[in-house]
C-alpha angles and dihedrals in degrees: 000000000000090000090049093054089048089054090048090054091051092050091049090053092053094052116103117264137188134224113213132191115192135167140150127195107186086181141356097229098133139030094301118220117240094008118122123191118208132187116354096344115126138172115249102206129179128152115322095330127069143150140190123263107209095185114042106126142038115256108138133092090247093056091255133120136253130188142162137202112202137184099234105212114077114256116222103230100172138354125223090194095063098046096282097290112183126216127241117218143178127199131185124190141160122217142155137221120199127173118218088236139001092262093053115087128154161151117327142208139272144203112231149187109202142166111293123274099043115236131186110245113253114243095005127175141207093257093055089060090223091295103105144351129290087269093090097178097047116100109235120249122262092269094050102049122143147174114199144169109221133208099199122186098182132059109229123187093266096050123093119271118262133059128007093239114072143144124221148174115235128199114187088319137070087226099094120235088209129016140178120205115220131199110277110271094023093118095059122101131012119349141176125205136184118198117190133183126197114201091195095060098022089231120150109196137183131200115187129190112196137169094012092301119160093202115069127224109236137204131167140172139173108257125180101214092180091063098034098050143031119254095263121044144177115238123203148095137290135187139181141184130196121205092316111080116233125171122222126194134186110204103172141354136196122180132178127178131176126192114189110210117206113223122258112269091224125203117337113206126205123249091252091065093060111100141159091259091054091053092051090046090050094051092051092049091046094052091047091048089050093052092050093048089049093051093048090049093050089048092050095049092051094049091050092049092054094044089051093050092048091048089049090052093045094046098049098087097152089107093147088071091236111115110232091227141342113231125179108243130219118070093000128089118312136209113253125208111249094239095053088058090044091055092041089060099038089249092314090300116198092236091060093054112119099181148341128227141163091274096051133273143310120227133190112240140173122219103205096191089058097033088230138138111218144175114238117199109205114197114215113268092236090053108162126231089270088053092054089045091056090046092055091043093052093051092045098048109034095037087070097046127091120184136134092234097049124083107252118235110221100180150311145229137201106183134131089019089298127127113211134178122192117208134175108272109252101202103205098055124223131332090243092064091057098041099046108005136060098285131114117312109251118224122213093259091052091048092053091047089053095051094049091049091053091046091052090051090053090044088058095045094047107037113004104055128073093261131022111261115205108199095196097193109062109162137129094264089061094047110085130199127222129210091283092044092252113156121252118185114219146163104070093177091120096037119126130191117228128181112248090236093056100046097183136058126189114226126208089238136357116269130189142075123300114251090028097052120101107250089222092057091058087057104037101024088223122147118206143149088263091060089055087048087054091055091042088055093052089049088053092053092044094051090048095044102034090224132113119247094245125024140136110275123247090247124068103245091115092234122131122249109234112195100204093049091048094047091046090052094054088045091056090053093051091247104102091135087072088072092061115117106272089214087072089067091214089300097141141086106269096212091046094050090048090050091053094050097045093050087047090058092043091053092044093051108144090231109069092204089060091054123099125241114254089252090053091050093047091050089059095042095048093046094039090234173247090250120228118252112247135180114262088237128046113260112247113228117232120193112207127184113258118264124242113245124220087266092058095253125130107251133181126235086264096057092253116136110242143155095203132081120282127234122223127160137214130197113231113240 
């Protein structure tokens, strides 16, 4: 038996193995492990969100700036001891480039693999992007080799003719082996890139989403990494500027590399060494090895069966006999075992936490069997009855919806007294982070794209599905942004289904967020499509003005700032553009801005009967007019008690039977 086990160990050593490197920095908010900053690079940290500024100082002969962000441990790119196998890798990152002024362009940034350890080039210049020296045509020495994908914003003499903005693949020279010219000013603002290297084909490829585009720019070239680079490399980003000042930021970075290692060939014996005794010994060893392997396989199967039964018992917490929800199976959401979600989040590790709310927390996860990155909402273990109700509602409603502007529910789990929901991972977090936090600055075209996406989601929910879905909690923190900054509405915990013929549903108590909640809902407790339209109008004004709906004023008179009232007052004085977000620096289309604000006020009208449907609002937004005619002063809501009908019932001014107060509005003279 001992000899058989020894043979088994030898066999296992001969099996092929793989070396992997994997890390994911969703933000750079804290002292990030394994990240080194070189040159002028510095972390810009505030609150829970942070990024890295690659070009923040002046340290080049030209008066420009050069900086690097490097993953500190060496990365095994290829291995000469196993036949020279080369790794495959994929990296995804979000970044931004912003000139200090419209006349300042140059020079750009790059993702690189370089000789380890990473060293800043001596006498570098802006045009070299922090990759090499000022001698652009000179191949680096053996200790300074690099392969890079550049995002260049300035045409130098060695660059291809065409536009300033271009992407390129560089192999030991800043003169690219392959380039793709882009329209000028493409490489400005927020971008997401995916770079992939396939070791079988030796193809290095780039996909770049820029300026909110849904279609990526592509670039690829065959690159022999084994001849271009040493076995161990440093991976990271570099950026540089010349006399013109340009800001380069890295917001997130995900990297995965796999190096398949062939097994050792062992000792090869000559034909003369083969004998009858060797054959017999080999047969005996083989039989023993087979017995050991069979025993191990049976033991593993028995253990797995026992663990599976134990997990099923632990995860079946519907002891009351009432299923938590019924969902059609097939292509829709599925129930996940609890242990799968625990493993996907590294046991709900703190570094995987994406956010925290009153319901619990949201974690980043990776489902290996699906090859999918996900966001997992974990309700607090002591969730109240209302919390469980929201959990059920969210599964019931969103599991049946399919729209490009809705966050997709992938699955759920209710095991070990835990409530968990699994969503697609939306990489650019919520709109709230970028409007009021430390996220990416949103340009006006990006903001227009976001509000139109939100409007399309509501149009689907209100009018295009089999029932009217009232969301009841529309606000920037529930509007997620994908890699191209397209809007995806999420969090359906308060949503309700209403038949189209009914139109209104009375709630036991009003739910929503102050500032976004329809004032009538607070009084009547009624949920309707019109109450969602009100919230949509507030979000439109918030996106255009860059201010929260309710906040303390800048002065000290202790009165609350109310966004709708403020914008309506400016509208009445013919100065609505004064409400535009100052951070836009007047870089917007005035007609378009006025349209968004007018529609926002229209939707946020105090009287729900004066509000447009979401279809009518979207028609104006998409055509940029004609604008609605609104009173110069914001109507004042007056809540009157319901009148008694001739039959003795309480009825509203619209003739609808009601036991609640009725809203009417008057316009001040």
